[in-house]
C-alpha positions as CSV (number, residue, x, y, z in Angstrom):
1,X,-24.2,15.9,-14.2
2,X,-23.9,14.4,-10.7
3,X,-22.4,16.1,-7.7
4,X,-19.1,14.5,-6.8
5,X,-17.7,14.9,-3.3
6,X,-13.9,15.0,-3.1
7,X,-12.7,14.2,0.5
8,X,-9.2,15.2,1.5
9,X,-7.9,14.0,4.9
10,X,-5.1,16.2,6.2
11,X,-2.6,15.8,9.0
12,X,0.5,18.1,9.1
13,X,0.9,18.3,5.3
14,X,1.2,22.1,4.8
15,X,4.3,21.7,2.6
16,X,2.2,19.8,0.0
17,X,-1.4,20.9,0.6
18,X,-1.5,23.9,-1.7
19,X,-0.6,21.8,-4.7
20,X,-3.1,19.1,-3.7
21,X,-6.1,21.4,-3.2
22,X,-5.2,23.6,-6.2
23,X,-5.3,20.5,-8.4
24,X,-8.8,19.7,-7.3
25,X,-10.1,23.2,-7.7
26,X,-8.8,23.3,-11.2
27,X,-10.6,20.1,-12.4
28,X,-12.3,20.2,-15.7
29,X,-15.3,18.6,-14.1
30,X,-16.6,21.5,-12.0
31,X,-19.7,20.1,-10.2
32,X,-17.7,19.3,-7.1
33,X,-18.0,19.5,-3.4
34,X,-14.5,19.6,-1.9
35,X,-14.3,18.7,1.8
36,X,-11.0,19.3,3.5
37,X,-10.7,17.5,6.8
38,X,-8.0,18.8,9.1
39,X,-7.3,15.9,11.6
40,X,-5.7,18.0,14.4
41,X,-2.7,19.3,12.4
42,X,-0.1,21.3,14.4
43,X,1.4,23.0,11.3
44,X,-0.1,25.6,9.0
45,X,-2.5,23.2,7.3
46,X,-5.7,24.8,8.6
47,X,-4.6,28.3,7.4
48,X,-4.1,26.9,3.9
49,X,-7.6,25.2,4.1
50,X,-9.2,28.5,5.1
51,X,-7.4,30.3,2.2
52,X,-9.0,28.0,-0.3
53,X,-12.4,28.0,1.4
54,X,-12.7,31.8,1.2
55,X,-11.8,31.7,-2.5
56,X,-14.1,28.8,-3.6
57,X,-17.7,28.3,-2.4
58,X,-17.5,24.6,-3.2
59,X,-15.0,24.0,-0.4
60,X,-16.0,23.0,3.2
61,X,-13.4,22.8,6.0
62,X,-13.8,20.4,8.9
63,X,-11.4,20.8,11.8
64,X,-11.3,18.0,14.3
65,X,-9.0,16.5,17.0
66,X,-6.5,14.0,15.8
67,X,-8.2,10.6,15.4
68,X,-6.4,8.9,12.5
69,X,-7.1,8.4,8.8
70,X,-10.2,6.3,9.2
71,X,-11.9,8.9,11.5
72,X,-11.0,11.7,9.1
73,X,-12.5,9.9,6.2
74,X,-15.6,9.2,8.1
75,X,-15.9,12.9,9.1
76,X,-15.6,13.9,5.5
77,X,-18.1,11.4,4.4
78,X,-20.7,12.5,7.0
79,X,-20.3,16.1,5.8
80,X,-20.7,15.2,2.1
81,X,-23.7,15.0,-0.1
82,X,-22.4,14.0,-3.5
83,X,-23.8,11.1,-5.6
84,X,-20.2,10.0,-6.1
85,X,-17.1,10.0,-3.8
86,X,-13.5,10.5,-4.5
87,X,-10.6,10.5,-2.0
88,X,-7.4,12.4,-2.4
89,X,-4.6,12.3,0.2
90,X,-3.4,15.7,1.3
91,X,0.2,15.2,0.0
92,X,-0.9,14.0,-3.4
93,X,-2.4,15.7,-6.5
94,X,-4.5,14.8,-9.5
95,X,-4.3,15.7,-13.2
96,X,-6.8,18.4,-14.5
97,X,-9.1,15.9,-16.2
98,X,-8.9,13.2,-13.6
99,X,-12.4,13.4,-12.2
100,X,-14.0,14.1,-15.6
101,X,-12.4,10.9,-17.1
102,X,-13.4,8.7,-14.1
103,X,-16.9,10.1,-14.1
104,X,-17.2,9.4,-17.9
105,X,-16.4,5.8,-17.3
106,X,-18.7,5.5,-14.3
107,X,-21.6,6.8,-16.4
108,X,-20.7,4.8,-19.5
109,X,-20.7,1.5,-17.6
110,X,-23.0,2.3,-14.8
111,X,-20.1,1.3,-12.5
112,X,-20.2,1.2,-8.7
113,X,-16.5,1.8,-8.7
114,X,-14.0,3.1,-11.2
115,X,-10.4,2.1,-10.5
116,X,-7.3,3.7,-12.1
117,X,-3.6,3.3,-12.2
118,X,-1.4,6.1,-10.8
119,X,2.0,7.8,-11.1
120,X,4.4,7.4,-8.2
121,X,6.6,10.5,-7.8
122,X,9.9,10.5,-5.9
123,X,12.0,13.6,-6.1
124,X,10.7,14.5,-9.6
125,X,11.1,10.9,-10.9
126,X,7.7,9.4,-12.1
127,X,6.9,5.7,-12.4
128,X,3.5,4.5,-13.6
129,X,2.1,1.9,-11.2
130,X,-0.4,-0.6,-12.7
131,X,-3.1,-2.8,-11.3
132,X,-2.5,-6.5,-12.2
133,X,-6.1,-7.0,-13.2
134,X,-6.6,-6.0,-16.8
135,X,-8.5,-2.8,-17.8
136,X,-12.1,-3.2,-18.8
137,X,-15.7,-3.3,-17.6
138,X,-16.6,-6.1,-15.2
139,X,-20.2,-7.0,-14.6
140,X,-21.1,-9.2,-11.6
141,X,-20.4,-12.4,-13.4
142,X,-16.9,-11.2,-14.5
143,X,-16.2,-9.8,-11.0
144,X,-16.8,-13.2,-9.5
145,X,-14.8,-15.0,-12.2
146,X,-11.9,-12.6,-12.9
147,X,-11.5,-10.2,-10.0
148,X,-12.5,-11.6,-6.6
149,X,-10.2,-14.7,-6.9
150,X,-7.1,-12.5,-7.2
151,X,-8.0,-8.9,-6.1
152,X,-6.1,-9.1,-2.8
153,X,-3.3,-11.5,-3.8
154,X,-2.2,-12.4,-7.3
155,X,0.9,-14.4,-8.1
156,X,3.0,-17.2,-6.7
157,X,3.2,-15.6,-3.3
158,X,2.0,-12.1,-3.1
159,X,1.1,-9.2,-5.4
160,X,-2.1,-7.2,-5.3
161,X,-4.5,-7.8,-8.1
162,X,-6.1,-4.4,-7.3
163,X,-3.9,-2.0,-5.3
164,X,-5.3,-1.2,-1.9
165,X,-5.4,2.6,-2.0
166,X,-8.8,4.3,-1.3
167,X,-7.7,7.2,-3.5
168,X,-7.5,6.8,-7.2
169,X,-11.0,5.3,-7.3
170,X,-14.4,6.9,-7.9
171,X,-17.2,5.4,-5.9
172,X,-20.9,5.5,-6.2
173,X,-22.0,6.8,-2.8
174,X,-24.4,3.9,-2.2
175,X,-21.6,1.4,-2.8
176,X,-19.3,2.5,0.1
177,X,-21.2,4.8,2.5
178,X,-22.1,2.1,5.0
179,X,-18.8,0.2,4.5
180,X,-16.7,3.3,5.3
181,X,-18.7,4.1,8.4
182,X,-18.3,0.5,9.7
183,X,-14.5,0.5,9.7
184,X,-13.2,0.8,13.3
185,X,-11.3,4.0,14.0
186,X,-8.5,2.1,15.7
187,X,-7.4,0.4,12.5
188,X,-4.1,2.0,11.7
189,X,-2.7,-0.6,9.3
190,X,-4.6,-1.5,6.1
191,X,-7.1,1.4,6.4
192,X,-7.5,1.5,2.6
193,X,-7.9,-2.3,2.2
194,X,-10.6,-2.3,4.8
195,X,-12.7,-0.2,2.4
196,X,-11.6,-1.2,-1.1
197,X,-11.9,-5.0,-0.9
198,X,-15.3,-5.2,0.8
199,X,-16.5,-2.6,-1.7
200,X,-15.3,-4.6,-4.7
201,X,-16.9,-7.8,-3.2
202,X,-20.3,-6.0,-2.9
203,X,-20.1,-4.4,-6.4
204,X,-22.4,-5.3,-9.3
205,X,-20.4,-3.3,-11.9
206,X,-16.7,-2.4,-11.8
207,X,-14.5,-0.5,-14.3
208,X,-10.8,-0.9,-14.3
209,X,-9.0,1.8,-16.2
210,X,-5.4,2.2,-17.3
211,X,-5.6,6.0,-16.8
212,X,-2.8,7.2,-14.5
213,X,-4.2,10.5,-13.5
214,X,-3.5,10.4,-9.8
215,X,0.0,11.4,-8.5
216,X,1.2,9.7,-5.4
217,X,4.1,11.5,-3.7
218,X,6.7,9.4,-2.0
219,X,7.8,11.9,0.5
220,X,11.5,12.2,1.3
221,X,10.8,12.2,5.1
222,X,9.2,8.8,4.8
223,X,12.5,7.2,3.7
224,X,14.2,4.9,6.1
225,X,11.1,4.2,8.0
226,X,11.0,3.0,11.6
227,X,11.6,-0.7,11.9
228,X,10.1,-1.2,15.3
229,X,8.6,-4.7,15.2
230,X,7.2,-6.3,18.3
231,X,4.1,-8.1,19.6
232,X,2.2,-4.8,19.6
233,X,2.9,-4.3,15.9
234,X,1.8,-7.8,15.1
235,X,-1.4,-7.2,17.0
236,X,-2.1,-3.9,15.1
237,X,-1.8,-5.7,11.8
238,X,-4.0,-8.5,13.1
239,X,-6.7,-6.0,14.1
240,X,-7.1,-4.9,10.5
241,X,-7.2,-8.5,9.3
242,X,-9.8,-9.5,11.8
243,X,-12.0,-6.8,10.4
244,X,-11.2,-7.7,6.8
245,X,-11.9,-11.4,7.4
246,X,-15.3,-10.6,8.9
247,X,-16.2,-8.0,6.3
248,X,-15.2,-10.3,3.4
249,X,-16.8,-13.3,5.0
250,X,-13.5,-15.3,4.5
251,X,-15.4,-18.5,5.0
252,X,-16.5,-18.2,1.4
253,X,-14.2,-20.5,-0.3
254,X,-15.4,-19.9,-3.9
255,X,-13.2,-16.9,-4.3
256,X,-10.1,-18.0,-2.3
257,X,-10.5,-15.0,0.0
258,X,-9.0,-16.9,3.0
259,X,-5.8,-17.8,1.2
260,X,-5.5,-14.3,-0.3
261,X,-5.8,-12.7,3.2
262,X,-3.2,-15.2,4.6
263,X,-0.8,-14.2,1.9
264,X,-1.4,-10.5,2.5
265,X,-1.0,-10.8,6.3
266,X,2.2,-12.8,5.9
267,X,3.6,-10.3,3.4
268,X,3.0,-7.4,5.7
269,X,4.7,-9.2,8.6
270,X,7.7,-10.1,6.5
271,X,8.1,-6.6,5.2
272,X,7.8,-4.8,8.5
273,X,10.1,-7.3,10.3
274,X,12.7,-6.9,7.6
275,X,12.4,-10.5,6.7
276,X,13.2,-11.4,10.4
277,X,16.8,-10.6,9.7
278,X,17.2,-9.2,13.2
279,X,16.8,-12.6,14.8
280,X,18.8,-15.6,13.4
281,X,16.4,-18.2,15.0
282,X,13.3,-16.5,13.5
283,X,15.1,-16.2,10.1
284,X,16.2,-19.8,10.0
285,X,12.7,-20.9,10.8
286,X,11.3,-19.5,7.5
287,X,14.4,-18.6,5.3
288,X,12.6,-15.8,3.5
289,X,15.6,-15.4,1.2
290,X,16.8,-19.0,1.5
291,X,19.6,-20.4,3.7
292,X,22.3,-17.9,4.7
293,X,25.4,-19.0,6.4
294,X,26.7,-17.1,9.4
295,X,29.2,-14.4,8.4
296,X,28.0,-14.2,4.8
297,X,28.6,-11.0,2.9
298,X,25.1,-9.9,1.9
299,X,24.2,-7.2,-0.6
300,X,20.7,-5.7,-1.1
301,X,18.8,-4.7,-4.2
302,X,15.7,-2.5,-3.7
303,X,15.4,0.6,-1.6
304,X,11.6,0.5,-1.1
305,X,10.0,0.0,2.3
306,X,10.9,-3.7,2.5
307,X,14.5,-2.9,1.5
308,X,14.8,-0.2,4.1
309,X,13.7,-2.5,6.9
310,X,16.2,-5.2,5.8
311,X,19.0,-2.6,5.5
312,X,18.5,-1.3,9.0
313,X,18.7,-4.8,10.5
314,X,21.7,-5.8,8.3
315,X,23.8,-2.8,9.0
316,X,23.7,-3.5,12.7
317,X,23.8,-7.3,12.4
318,X,26.4,-9.4,14.2
319,X,25.5,-12.4,12.0
320,X,26.0,-11.1,8.5
321,X,28.1,-8.5,6.8
322,X,26.4,-5.8,4.7
323,X,28.2,-5.7,1.4
324,X,26.3,-3.0,-0.4
325,X,22.8,-1.6,-1.2
326,X,21.7,-1.1,-4.8
327,X,18.7,0.4,-6.6
328,X,18.1,2.0,-10.0
329,X,16.8,5.0,-8.1
330,X,20.3,5.4,-6.5
331,X,20.6,9.1,-7.6
332,X,17.4,10.1,-5.8
333,X,18.4,8.1,-2.8
334,X,21.8,9.7,-2.6
335,X,20.1,13.1,-2.5
336,X,18.6,11.9,0.7
337,X,21.9,10.7,2.0
338,X,20.9,7.0,1.7
339,X,23.9,4.8,1.0
340,X,22.5,3.3,-2.2
341,X,24.8,2.6,-5.1
342,X,24.5,2.3,-8.9
343,X,23.5,-1.3,-9.9
344,X,26.0,-1.0,-12.7
345,X,28.7,-1.4,-10.1
346,X,27.5,-4.8,-8.8
347,X,30.0,-6.7,-10.9
348,X,32.8,-5.2,-8.9
349,X,31.3,-5.8,-5.5
350,X,32.3,-8.6,-3.2
351,X,29.3,-10.4,-1.9
352,X,28.1,-14.0,-1.3
353,X,24.4,-13.3,-1.8
354,X,22.3,-10.6,-3.4
355,X,19.0,-10.3,-1.5
356,X,16.0,-8.8,-3.2
357,X,13.5,-7.6,-0.5
358,X,10.5,-7.3,-2.8
359,X,7.6,-9.5,-3.9
360,X,7.2,-7.6,-7.1
361,X,7.8,-10.0,-10.0
362,X,8.8,-7.1,-12.2
363,X,11.7,-6.3,-9.8
364,X,12.6,-9.9,-9.7
365,X,12.9,-9.9,-13.5
366,X,14.9,-6.7,-13.4
367,X,17.5,-8.1,-11.0
368,X,17.7,-11.4,-12.9
369,X,18.4,-9.5,-16.1
370,X,21.0,-7.4,-14.3
371,X,22.8,-10.5,-13.1
372,X,22.9,-12.0,-16.6
373,X,24.1,-8.7,-18.1
374,X,26.9,-8.4,-15.6
375,X,27.8,-12.1,-15.9
376,X,27.1,-12.7,-12.2
377,X,26.3,-16.3,-11.0
378,X,22.6,-16.9,-10.6
379,X,23.4,-18.9,-7.5
380,X,24.1,-15.6,-5.6
381,X,20.6,-14.2,-6.3
382,X,18.1,-14.6,-3.4
383,X,14.5,-13.5,-4.0
384,X,12.1,-13.0,-1.1
385,X,9.4,-15.6,-1.0
386,X,7.3,-17.7,1.4
387,X,5.9,-21.1,0.4
388,X,2.1,-20.8,0.2
389,X,1.9,-24.2,1.9
390,X,3.5,-22.6,5.0
391,X,1.0,-19.8,5.4
392,X,-1.2,-21.3,8.1
393,X,1.7,-22.4,10.2
394,X,3.4,-19.0,9.7
395,X,0.3,-17.2,11.0
396,X,-0.2,-19.6,13.9
397,X,3.4,-19.0,15.0
398,X,2.4,-15.3,15.5
399,X,-0.3,-16.4,18.0
400,X,-3.2,-15.8,15.6
401,X,-5.9,-18.0,14.0
402,X,-5.2,-18.2,10.2
403,X,-8.9,-17.9,9.3
404,X,-10.2,-15.2,11.7
405,X,-6.9,-13.6,12.7
406,X,-8.1,-13.7,16.3
407,X,-5.6,-14.3,19.1
408,X,-5.1,-18.0,19.8
409,X,-4.2,-17.4,23.4
410,X,-4.5,-14.6,26.0
411,X,-0.7,-14.3,26.0
412,X,1.0,-11.7,23.9
413,X,2.5,-13.3,20.7
414,X,6.3,-13.3,20.8
415,X,7.7,-10.8,18.4
416,X,10.4,-13.4,17.3
417,X,8.1,-16.4,17.0
418,X,7.6,-16.2,13.2
């Protein structure tokens, strides 16, 4: 049995940390090294870490000044000695047999990486989130044929083939040690993708599992996220993609890496800008939801991150009227005082368009079925999309090269240019 290092980056998570660490300590696979990295927390996180350290000799505690998630993971990796590595975020938790099952697959297939599904928890409601790439063992030939061409972006516009998260994956140490240490500390967007996709590209053996043994907590205080979107935000995103383009050698056309990165970059910009709903000129240039006439009564379906950004812009808009916000998780959202209504009431709502701020084809199907069941005209439905033929022009409009994601000029890109 190999030693497995479990690395937990922590920043101000004392409300959730006990459950997280306790779930690791109680794993059925016991040959663990548990490294808790406190990244300059100002709450009681360090006290909780010390409580566990005193009770379990497998636990190491690292206390450092705040440097961000990348630097915390690097610190944990440097202090580790396991043959395999497993990340757990400090506000999440794992099922008792999680590491045992991942390790069994790693040994069975001699895999460099074992990738699982996960459970997303929101106020006690659990939804299983799946990777688009089918479960199974992939040798190098199958990785090149079936994984690399769709690992970042899979679908008509954008959907991850393999979800970006660093957690929920068991890594052979040799497969990621150098890759993790190379990631610049200043990357604050796409930190997980900066590790996961280069690691998959370099792997000789990969196992994709349908085990959903990791529990991702959607925290209530992350709801209604900040919608600040400006040139600085665009540049922070581009910083991560410059690294990814170089690390993935995006000039390699065989796997379509360049087009996948372009889709991913464009999707992040669209989500964080709220589909450019704050600026009519920017919106009209790309029509993320199709043409919308001035003064239209617009309803929303989806209360995820994209939906939250669109909602914030619409409720203050002088160009459109917000006619309602709907989601099947309306009960949980109402507990958080979010004005989200039951989709069953859509048939009685007065709206010209129903916008769906999501690129998830499953949500698209869900809303389409809802419209049919409530006998609502399909012409009112507006799904978020971007023509793939427009990707290069879209990225250039942000002031960045669509291949390298480097700045095209010394001038700051205009926040409203896309």
